[in-house]
Structure formats: C-alpha cells, structure tokens
MDAnalysis code that builds the backbone (N, CA, C; Angstrom):
import MDAnalysis as mda
import numpy as np

u = mda.Universe.empty(516, n_residues=172, atom_resindex=np.repeat(np.arange(172), 3), trajectory=True)
u.add_TopologyAttr("name", ["N", "CA", "C"] * 172)
u.add_TopologyAttr("resid", np.arange(1, 173))
u.add_TopologyAttr("resname", ["MET", "ASN", "VAL", "LEU", "LYS", "VAL", "ALA", "ILE", "LEU", "GLY", "ALA", "GLU", "SER", "THR", "GLY", "LYS", "SER", "THR", "LEU", "THR", "ALA", "ALA", "LEU", "ALA", "ALA", "ARG", "TYR", "ASP", "THR", "ALA", "TRP", "VAL", "PRO", "GLU", "TYR", "LEU", "ARG", "GLU", "PHE", "VAL", "GLU", "THR", "HIS", "ALA", "ARG", "VAL", "PRO", "PHE", "GLU", "ASP", "ASP", "GLN", "PRO", "GLY", "ILE", "ALA", "ARG", "THR", "GLN", "LEU", "ALA", "ARG", "GLU", "ALA", "ALA", "LEU", "ALA", "PRO", "SER", "ALA", "ARG", "ARG", "LEU", "LEU", "PHE", "CYS", "ASP", "THR", "THR", "PRO", "LEU", "MET", "THR", "ALA", "VAL", "TYR", "SER", "ASP", "ILE", "TYR", "TRP", "GLY", "ARG", "VAL", "PRO", "PRO", "ALA", "LEU", "ASP", "ALA", "LEU", "ALA", "LEU", "ALA", "HIS", "ASP", "TYR", "ALA", "VAL", "THR", "MET", "VAL", "ALA", "ALA", "PRO", "ASP", "GLY", "PRO", "TRP", "ILE", "PRO", "ASP", "GLY", "LEU", "GLN", "ARG", "GLU", "SER", "ALA", "GLN", "MET", "ARG", "ARG", "ARG", "VAL", "HIS", "GLU", "ALA", "LEU", "LEU", "ALA", "ARG", "LEU", "ARG", "ARG", "GLN", "GLY", "ILE", "ASP", "TYR", "SER", "LEU", "LEU", "THR", "GLY", "ASP", "LEU", "GLN", "GLN", "ARG", "LEU", "ALA", "GLN", "ALA", "ALA", "PRO", "VAL", "LEU", "ALA", "ARG", "LEU", "LEU"])
u.atoms.positions = np.array([
    [7.403, 16.616, -8.242],
    [6.612, 17.083, -7.111],
    [6.031, 15.870, -6.385],
    [6.126, 15.892, -5.086],
    [5.571, 14.828, -4.256],
    [4.056, 14.933, -4.203],
    [3.395, 13.806, -4.331],
    [1.947, 13.765, -4.186],
    [1.636, 13.390, -2.743],
    [0.791, 14.167, -2.122],
    [0.376, 13.909, -0.747],
    [-0.965, 13.194, -0.773],
    [-1.017, 12.046, -0.129],
    [-2.249, 11.264, -0.102],
    [-3.118, 11.701, 1.080],
    [-4.401, 11.876, 0.793],
    [-5.375, 12.267, 1.803],
    [-6.381, 11.126, 1.937],
    [-6.449, 10.532, 3.118],
    [-7.375, 9.435, 3.391],
    [-8.719, 10.007, 3.809],
    [-9.774, 9.544, 3.134],
    [-11.142, 9.898, 3.518],
    [-11.787, 8.599, 4.007],
    [-12.025, 8.530, 5.303],
    [-12.555, 7.319, 5.926],
    [-13.944, 7.583, 6.473],
    [-14.650, 6.511, 6.760],
    [-15.961, 6.632, 7.373],
    [-16.751, 5.365, 7.173],
    [-17.772, 5.224, 7.954],
    [-18.661, 4.073, 7.855],
    [-19.508, 4.189, 6.593],
    [-20.311, 3.168, 6.371],
    [-21.217, 3.170, 5.217],
    [-22.186, 4.335, 5.312],
    [-22.564, 4.869, 4.173],
    [-23.585, 5.912, 4.076],
    [-23.228, 7.163, 4.881],
    [-21.950, 7.567, 4.787],
    [-21.535, 8.814, 5.442],
    [-21.102, 9.865, 4.422],
    [-21.238, 9.560, 3.141],
    [-20.915, 10.543, 2.113],
    [-19.453, 10.597, 1.717],
    [-18.697, 9.534, 2.003],
    [-17.261, 9.521, 1.662],
    [-17.012, 9.743, 0.175],
    [-17.725, 9.016, -0.658],
    [-17.480, 9.102, -2.099],
    [-17.832, 10.485, -2.631],
    [-18.943, 11.025, -2.199],
    [-19.352, 12.367, -2.615],
    [-18.327, 13.395, -2.156],
    [-17.891, 13.273, -0.916],
    [-16.901, 14.201, -0.365],
    [-15.571, 14.083, -1.099],
    [-15.125, 12.868, -1.342],
    [-13.842, 12.657, -2.007],
    [-13.858, 13.261, -3.409],
    [-14.917, 13.015, -4.150],
    [-15.033, 13.569, -5.504],
    [-15.073, 15.095, -5.468],
    [-15.797, 15.661, -4.503],
    [-15.903, 17.118, -4.396],
    [-14.555, 17.749, -4.034],
    [-13.818, 17.111, -3.139],
    [-12.483, 17.624, -2.784],
    [-11.557, 17.580, -3.994],
    [-11.585, 16.480, -4.728],
    [-10.729, 16.367, -5.911],
    [-11.084, 17.445, -6.937],
    [-12.363, 17.706, -7.126],
    [-12.784, 18.752, -8.064],
    [-12.323, 20.122, -7.574],
    [-12.482, 20.371, -6.288],
    [-12.095, 21.677, -5.733],
    [-10.597, 21.920, -5.857],
    [-9.790, 20.877, -5.683],
    [-8.334, 21.018, -5.736],
    [-7.757, 20.595, -7.092],
    [-8.635, 20.374, -8.059],
    [-8.250, 20.052, -9.430],
    [-7.212, 18.931, -9.483],
    [-7.590, 17.811, -8.905],
    [-6.670, 16.680, -8.841],
    [-7.437, 15.365, -8.972],
    [-6.712, 14.286, -8.875],
    [-7.292, 12.945, -9.008],
    [-7.809, 12.437, -7.665],
    [-8.692, 11.450, -7.767],
    [-9.163, 10.769, -6.561],
    [-9.327, 9.296, -6.868],
    [-9.198, 8.485, -5.821],
    [-9.267, 7.032, -5.940],
    [-10.611, 6.569, -5.395],
    [-11.480, 6.040, -6.258],
    [-12.760, 5.523, -5.767],
    [-12.564, 4.292, -4.873],
    [-13.569, 4.014, -4.078],
    [-13.537, 2.856, -3.192],
    [-13.676, 1.572, -4.014],
    [-12.670, 0.720, -3.962],
    [-12.711, -0.527, -4.725],
    [-13.789, -1.478, -4.212],
    [-14.091, -1.449, -2.931],
    [-15.094, -2.359, -2.373],
    [-16.414, -2.252, -3.125],
    [-16.811, -1.051, -3.464],
    [-18.077, -0.855, -4.193],
    [-18.039, -1.628, -5.524],
    [-16.934, -1.501, -6.238],
    [-16.775, -2.227, -7.499],
    [-16.767, -3.739, -7.269],
    [-16.087, -4.164, -6.218],
    [-16.038, -5.593, -5.882],
    [-17.445, -6.153, -5.687],
    [-18.243, -5.456, -4.896],
    [-19.600, -5.912, -4.597],
    [-20.442, -5.964, -5.872],
    [-20.328, -4.939, -6.710],
    [-21.098, -4.920, -7.959],
    [-20.637, -6.023, -8.910],
    [-19.335, -6.222, -9.027],
    [-18.786, -7.216, -9.950],
    [-19.120, -8.639, -9.515],
    [-18.996, -8.915, -8.227],
    [-19.212, -10.267, -7.706],
    [-20.655, -10.523, -7.264],
    [-21.458, -9.463, -7.242],
    [-22.860, -9.555, -6.812],
    [-22.986, -10.178, -5.424],
    [-22.052, -9.810, -4.550],
    [-22.078, -10.295, -3.165],
    [-21.156, -9.421, -2.325],
    [-21.356, -9.507, -1.030],
    [-20.426, -8.848, -0.114],
    [-19.172, -9.722, -0.015],
    [-18.062, -9.158, 0.420],
    [-16.835, -9.959, 0.493],
    [-16.880, -11.015, 1.580],
    [-16.124, -12.073, 1.345],
    [-15.859, -13.072, 2.361],
    [-14.586, -12.647, 3.084],
    [-14.327, -13.260, 4.210],
    [-13.132, -12.925, 4.983],
    [-11.867, -13.042, 4.137],
    [-11.771, -14.091, 3.339],
    [-10.579, -14.303, 2.516],
    [-10.388, -13.233, 1.445],
    [-11.447, -12.511, 1.105],
    [-11.364, -11.460, 0.084],
    [-10.727, -10.175, 0.615],
    [-10.754, -9.987, 1.914],
    [-10.372, -8.703, 2.506],
    [-8.938, -8.255, 2.160],
    [-7.920, -9.097, 2.319],
    [-6.564, -8.626, 1.972],
    [-6.441, -8.220, 0.499],
    [-7.080, -8.969, -0.400],
    [-7.031, -8.632, -1.818],
    [-7.722, -7.316, -2.123],
    [-8.812, -7.049, -1.434],
    [-9.522, -5.775, -1.606],
    [-8.604, -4.629, -1.191],
    [-7.934, -4.781, -0.063],
    [-7.025, -3.733, 0.413],
    [-5.846, -3.551, -0.546],
    [-5.282, -4.655, -1.037],
    [-4.164, -4.549, -1.990],
    [-4.590, -3.865, -3.285],
    [-5.794, -4.175, -3.751],
    [-6.293, -3.534, -4.969],
    [-6.497, -2.046, -4.740],
    [-7.017, -1.670, -3.579],
    [-7.197, -0.246, -3.261],
    [-5.848, 0.473, -3.326],
    [-4.819, -0.130, -2.724],
    [-3.486, 0.477, -2.746],
    [-2.905, 0.527, -4.154],
    [-3.137, -0.506, -4.945],
    [-2.635, -0.525, -6.325],
    [-3.279, 0.601, -7.132],
    [-4.528, 0.861, -6.869],
    [-5.207, 1.949, -7.584],
    [-4.690, 3.311, -7.145],
    [-4.335, 3.439, -5.887],
    [-3.691, 4.681, -5.440],
    [-2.390, 4.891, -6.208],
    [-1.588, 3.850, -6.271],
    [-0.294, 3.943, -6.964],
    [-0.486, 4.272, -8.444],
    [-1.508, 3.694, -9.050],
    [-1.755, 3.933, -10.470],
    [-2.218, 5.365, -10.739],
    [-2.984, 5.934, -9.816],
    [-3.508, 7.289, -10.024],
    [-2.574, 8.394, -9.535],
    [-1.643, 8.075, -8.674],
    [-0.740, 9.095, -8.127],
    [-0.049, 9.929, -9.208],
    [0.446, 9.330, -10.304],
    [1.116, 10.158, -11.315],
    [0.205, 11.199, -11.975],
    [-1.100, 10.980, -11.960],
    [-2.014, 11.942, -12.578],
    [-2.520, 12.990, -11.579],
    [-2.127, 12.867, -10.324],
    [-2.587, 13.803, -9.295],
    [-1.763, 15.079, -9.319],
    [-2.401, 16.147, -8.914],
    [-1.736, 17.451, -8.780],
    [-1.593, 17.759, -7.297],
    [-0.468, 17.458, -6.786],
    [-0.096, 17.739, -5.396],
    [-0.831, 16.885, -4.357],
    [-2.158, 16.722, -4.506],
    [-2.951, 15.929, -3.566],
    [-3.619, 14.769, -4.307],
    [-3.714, 13.626, -3.639],
    [-4.474, 12.486, -4.146],
    [-5.470, 12.117, -3.061],
    [-6.742, 12.284, -3.363],
    [-7.785, 11.976, -2.397],
    [-8.185, 10.509, -2.535],
    [-8.160, 9.792, -1.411],
    [-8.385, 8.344, -1.402],
    [-9.661, 8.010, -0.641],
    [-10.656, 7.531, -1.385],
    [-11.936, 7.135, -0.803],
    [-11.758, 5.766, -0.163],
    [-11.313, 5.777, 1.057],
    [-11.045, 4.658, 1.954],
    [-9.615, 4.147, 1.779],
    [-9.199, 3.324, 2.740],
    [-7.838, 2.787, 2.782],
    [-7.903, 1.384, 3.385],
    [-6.786, 0.659, 3.396],
    [-6.784, -0.661, 4.040],
    [-7.188, -0.619, 5.518],
    [-6.978, 0.495, 6.170],
    [-7.381, 0.605, 7.574],
    [-8.888, 0.392, 7.719],
    [-9.647, 0.956, 6.803],
    [-11.105, 0.792, 6.845],
    [-11.483, -0.659, 6.576],
    [-10.774, -1.309, 5.658],
    [-11.029, -2.720, 5.372],
    [-10.764, -3.562, 6.621],
    [-9.715, -3.217, 7.359],
    [-9.387, -3.927, 8.597],
    [-10.480, -3.733, 9.643],
    [-11.027, -2.538, 9.729],
    [-12.110, -2.278, 10.678],
    [-13.299, -3.180, 10.369],
    [-13.678, -3.252, 9.107],
    [-14.808, -4.116, 8.729],
    [-14.495, -5.583, 8.995],
    [-13.280, -6.000, 8.713],
    [-12.899, -7.388, 8.959],
    [-13.050, -7.718, 10.444],
    [-12.597, -6.831, 11.281],
    [-12.689, -7.045, 12.722],
    [-14.147, -7.115, 13.184],
    [-14.982, -6.267, 12.634],
    [-16.393, -6.260, 13.025],
    [-17.109, -7.519, 12.549],
    [-16.917, -7.890, 11.296],
    [-17.692, -8.999, 10.736],
    [-17.142, -10.379, 11.073],
    [-15.824, -10.504, 11.260],
    [-15.256, -11.831, 11.520],
    [-14.527, -11.925, 12.852],
    [-14.466, -10.811, 13.570],
    [-13.850, -10.837, 14.885],
    [-12.333, -10.923, 14.857],
    [-11.749, -10.704, 13.711],
    [-10.289, -10.737, 13.579],
    [-9.897, -10.041, 12.274],
    [-8.616, -9.696, 12.212],
    [-8.060, -9.080, 11.011],
    [-6.925, -9.976, 10.534],
    [-7.013, -10.506, 9.317],
    [-5.923, -11.357, 8.822],
    [-4.587, -10.609, 8.899],
    [-3.508, -11.293, 9.254],
    [-2.208, -10.622, 9.409],
    [-1.789, -9.796, 8.187],
    [-2.034, -10.306, 6.985],
    [-1.647, -9.559, 5.779],
    [-2.418, -8.247, 5.681],
    [-3.697, -8.273, 6.021],
    [-4.511, -7.062, 6.005],
    [-4.092, -6.123, 7.126],
    [-3.836, -6.669, 8.303],
    [-3.418, -5.831, 9.431],
    [-2.110, -5.098, 9.112],
    [-1.195, -5.776, 8.451],
    [0.073, -5.142, 8.064],
    [-0.183, -3.960, 7.132],
    [-1.117, -4.113, 6.191],
    [-1.443, -3.008, 5.283],
    [-2.095, -1.853, 6.052],
    [-2.964, -2.172, 6.982],
    [-3.629, -1.135, 7.774],
    [-2.640, -0.401, 8.673],
    [-1.692, -1.133, 9.236],
    [-0.694, -0.513, 10.112],
    [0.274, 0.388, 9.343],
    [0.401, 0.171, 8.046],
    [1.298, 0.978, 7.218],
    [0.601, 2.236, 6.698],
    [-0.442, 2.666, 7.349],
    [-1.239, 3.846, 6.974],
    [-0.315, 5.045, 6.768],
    [-0.028, 5.368, 5.505],
    [0.944, 6.428, 5.200],
    [0.312, 7.583, 4.428],
    [-0.656, 8.195, 5.043],
    [-1.376, 9.301, 4.424],
    [-0.980, 10.593, 5.122],
    [-0.868, 11.652, 4.354],
    [-0.456, 12.940, 4.914],
    [-1.517, 13.482, 5.860],
    [-2.759, 13.216, 5.547],
    [-3.893, 13.663, 6.352],
    [-4.958, 12.577, 6.318],
    [-5.632, 12.414, 7.437],
    [-6.756, 11.481, 7.521],
    [-7.987, 12.267, 7.951],
    [-9.035, 12.134, 7.162],
    [-10.311, 12.779, 7.477],
    [-11.372, 11.700, 7.625],
    [-12.256, 11.902, 8.589],
    [-13.322, 10.941, 8.858],
    [-14.662, 11.632, 8.640],
    [-15.481, 11.021, 7.788],
    [-16.836, 11.517, 7.547],
    [-17.739, 11.032, 8.676],
    [-18.333, 11.966, 9.377],
    [-19.207, 11.624, 10.505],
    [-20.505, 10.997, 10.012],
    [-21.086, 10.122, 10.824],
    [-22.364, 9.497, 10.458],
    [-23.556, 10.359, 10.889],
    [-23.535, 11.634, 10.501],
    [-24.556, 12.562, 10.987],
    [-25.626, 12.896, 9.947],
    [-25.542, 12.317, 8.778],
    [-26.577, 12.520, 7.762],
    [-27.541, 11.358, 7.769],
    [-28.527, 11.407, 6.901],
    [-29.478, 10.293, 6.848],
    [-28.804, 9.020, 6.356],
    [-29.223, 7.900, 6.922],
    [-28.721, 6.609, 6.452],
    [-29.535, 6.229, 5.226],
    [-28.840, 5.884, 4.139],
    [-29.512, 5.536, 2.888],
    [-29.078, 4.135, 2.477],
    [-30.016, 3.195, 2.368],
    [-29.637, 1.842, 1.948],
    [-29.106, 1.850, 0.522],
    [-28.177, 0.951, 0.246],
    [-27.532, 0.906, -1.072],
    [-27.232, -0.542, -1.448],
    [-28.275, -1.313, -1.647],
    [-28.088, -2.691, -2.077],
    [-27.345, -3.529, -1.053],
    [-26.411, -4.328, -1.537],
    [-25.696, -5.269, -0.684],
    [-24.701, -4.601, 0.259],
    [-24.293, -3.392, -0.057],
    [-23.177, -2.795, 0.657],
    [-23.550, -2.124, 1.978],
    [-24.788, -1.850, 2.205],
    [-25.174, -1.106, 3.400],
    [-26.136, -1.904, 4.250],
    [-25.853, -1.941, 5.535],
    [-26.617, -2.807, 6.431],
    [-27.696, -2.062, 7.212],
    [-27.294, -1.071, 8.042],
    [-28.266, -0.361, 8.871],
    [-27.604, 0.851, 9.513],
    [-28.455, 1.747, 10.007],
    [-27.942, 2.918, 10.719],
    [-27.194, 2.496, 11.985],
    [-27.684, 1.421, 12.647],
    [-27.021, 0.936, 13.856],
    [-25.621, 0.401, 13.526],
    [-25.488, -0.317, 12.420],
    [-24.177, -0.826, 12.022],
    [-23.263, 0.328, 11.629],
    [-23.813, 1.341, 10.996],
    [-23.015, 2.518, 10.633],
    [-22.405, 3.133, 11.887],
    [-23.178, 3.263, 12.941],
    [-22.676, 3.841, 14.201],
    [-21.596, 2.935, 14.793],
    [-21.828, 1.636, 14.770],
    [-20.843, 0.672, 15.304],
    [-19.518, 0.755, 14.539],
    [-19.600, 0.832, 13.222],
    [-18.392, 0.937, 12.394],
    [-17.669, 2.253, 12.691],
    [-18.417, 3.327, 12.830],
    [-17.808, 4.626, 13.129],
    [-17.019, 4.562, 14.441],
    [-17.627, 4.010, 15.467],
    [-16.943, 3.912, 16.764],
    [-15.712, 3.016, 16.667],
    [-15.811, 1.912, 15.936],
    [-14.663, 1.010, 15.755],
    [-13.549, 1.696, 14.976],
    [-13.918, 2.497, 13.985],
    [-12.916, 3.246, 13.211],
    [-12.165, 4.228, 14.103],
    [-12.891, 5.001, 14.895],
    [-12.230, 5.972, 15.777],
    [-11.324, 5.263, 16.778],
    [-11.772, 4.126, 17.296],
    [-10.948, 3.359, 18.238],
    [-9.671, 2.867, 17.553],
    [-9.778, 2.394, 16.333],
    [-8.588, 1.908, 15.603],
    [-7.628, 3.065, 15.333],
    [-8.151, 4.207, 14.927],
    [-7.282, 5.373, 14.693],
    [-6.543, 5.762, 15.976],
    [-7.247, 5.743, 17.091],
    [-6.598, 6.068, 18.376],
    [-5.522, 5.043, 18.706],
    [-5.827, 3.759, 18.539],
    [-4.839, 2.714, 18.835],
    [-3.583, 2.865, 17.993],
    [-3.754, 3.250, 16.745],
    [-2.604, 3.407, 15.856],
    [-1.943, 4.775, 15.989],
    [-2.523, 5.658, 16.810],
    [-1.938, 6.984, 16.999],
    [-2.059, 7.869, 15.771],
    [-3.127, 7.690, 15.015],
    [-3.332, 8.474, 13.794],
    [-4.236, 9.664, 14.099],
    [-3.716, 10.855, 13.856],
    [-4.527, 12.060, 13.999],
    [-5.533, 12.112, 12.856],
    [-6.700, 12.635, 13.131],
    [-7.712, 12.746, 12.086],
    [-8.566, 13.981, 12.332],
    [-9.193, 14.439, 11.279],
    [-10.168, 15.522, 11.363],
    [-11.539, 14.915, 11.118],
    [-12.458, 15.151, 12.017],
    [-13.826, 14.668, 11.882],
    [-14.622, 15.730, 11.130],
    [-15.173, 15.351, 9.982],
    [-15.941, 16.280, 9.159],
    [-17.428, 16.013, 9.368],
    [-18.162, 17.073, 9.694],
    [-19.571, 16.944, 10.035],
    [-20.421, 17.851, 9.140],
    [-21.716, 17.579, 9.178],
    [-22.653, 18.439, 8.460],
    [-22.832, 18.031, 7.012],
    [-23.367, 18.968, 6.230],
    [-23.603, 18.682, 4.819],
    [-22.299, 18.819, 4.032],
    [-22.379, 18.592, 2.744],
    [-21.175, 18.608, 1.909],
    [-20.449, 19.943, 1.984],
    [-21.155, 21.041, 1.902],
    [-20.493, 22.353, 1.936],
    [-19.806, 22.591, 3.283],
    [-20.432, 22.167, 4.364],
    [-19.815, 22.310, 5.683],
    [-18.552, 21.456, 5.776],
    [-18.601, 20.252, 5.234],
    [-17.436, 19.367, 5.261],
    [-16.295, 19.931, 4.421],
    [-16.622, 20.475, 3.259],
    [-15.582, 21.089, 2.426],
    [-14.945, 22.270, 3.156],
    [-15.757, 23.058, 3.840],
    [-15.233, 24.200, 4.601],
    [-14.349, 23.732, 5.755],
    [-14.712, 22.626, 6.410],
    [-13.895, 22.097, 7.504],
    [-12.594, 21.511, 6.987],
    [-12.616, 20.935, 5.797],
    [-11.415, 20.328, 5.223],
    [-10.425, 21.389, 4.736],
    [-10.915, 22.539, 4.314],
    [-10.059, 23.567, 3.701],
    [-8.870, 23.983, 4.574],
    [-9.069, 24.336, 5.846],
    [-7.895, 24.737, 6.637],
    [-6.921, 23.587, 6.896],
    [-7.432, 22.387, 6.999],
    [-6.558, 21.217, 7.197],
    [-5.663, 21.057, 5.977],
    [-6.249, 21.159, 4.812],
    [-5.486, 21.007, 3.575],
    [-4.578, 22.201, 3.328],
    [-5.007, 23.394, 3.726],
    [-4.156, 24.584, 3.580],
    [-2.873, 24.415, 4.404],
    [-2.980, 23.868, 5.598],
    [-1.790, 23.633, 6.428],
    [-0.875, 22.607, 5.760],
    [-1.460, 21.643, 5.112],
    [-0.695, 20.605, 4.440],
    [0.066, 21.168, 3.250],
    [-0.582, 22.054, 2.518],
    [0.026, 22.629, 1.313],
    [0.933, 23.795, 1.655],
])
C-alpha cells in the first residue's frame, strides 16, 4: 500500500505539532515530528545558515524511516520548504541544496496552520508574534510561487481537525 505524505506547515507558535499529532491519532497512523525542535534542544542554539540543508535532509530521512510504519497516511510536521522559508527570511537567501529539497515538495496534501491563536514563547525557537506573521506571509508566497495548493486551517484544534477531514477524505 502506498503511503501518502501530508505536509503540515506554518510559522512558529501556530500549533503545527499539536495538530500533526492529533491528525495521526485520529487516522491511527505515524507522524514525523519537527527535527528543528530537536536540533535547537540538542545544540542549545538556533541554527546557523550552514545548518539549514542538513536540517532539511534529516527531516526527509525521518519521513523515510517512519513511512513503513504508517497506515495509508504519514503526517509530516514541517518539510524542507518551511526550512527554505526561514533561510530566506533570516539570511536573505536559500542555499541551492536546500532550495532543491524545497522545490521537490512531493506531498499528497499540504495544510497550513494559520497564525490565529495566541503567540506563546518557547525558548530559543520562537521570536515574536510579528515574526510569526512575517513567516506566515512568506510561506504563502513561496507556496504560490511553487504552484502548491494548500488548505489553510484556522481556529482551535477541533476546528482545524474538522477542516482537515474533508481534504483527507478526498485524498483517501
């Protein structure tokens, strides 16, 4: 059986991880946590520009590792495309190796968590509500440039799960 990958994207503090875990539980399948969070905790710092391609490659490697344990759907808490968005914002460019990974966005469905909930600081990984809005706008612009259709999920967790259900039903 083919596993269909579902990309869950969004700026910092938009509930991506909570949403991804809830979707995986609802559909009784695996999900891939965001590697960036682990990177920041392990290294006790935010990434440098040179770290970005490796972060994206590790995220993809974890998708590949978890795919065999997934049941029909594999929910992915972020993708290389999101890493490219951050690279562009923080350094004004995207390294070619990272851009190639972002351009190869091969997910059956892409969902974007809206920045409509409260902004909650989270140590080194979260900057500000203003940066969250900037990242969100940059993400939508990148998706449009790449011609990637997406569903914008808004509201609380239950509302987002309800909005995701028909999208996933069409996929299945």
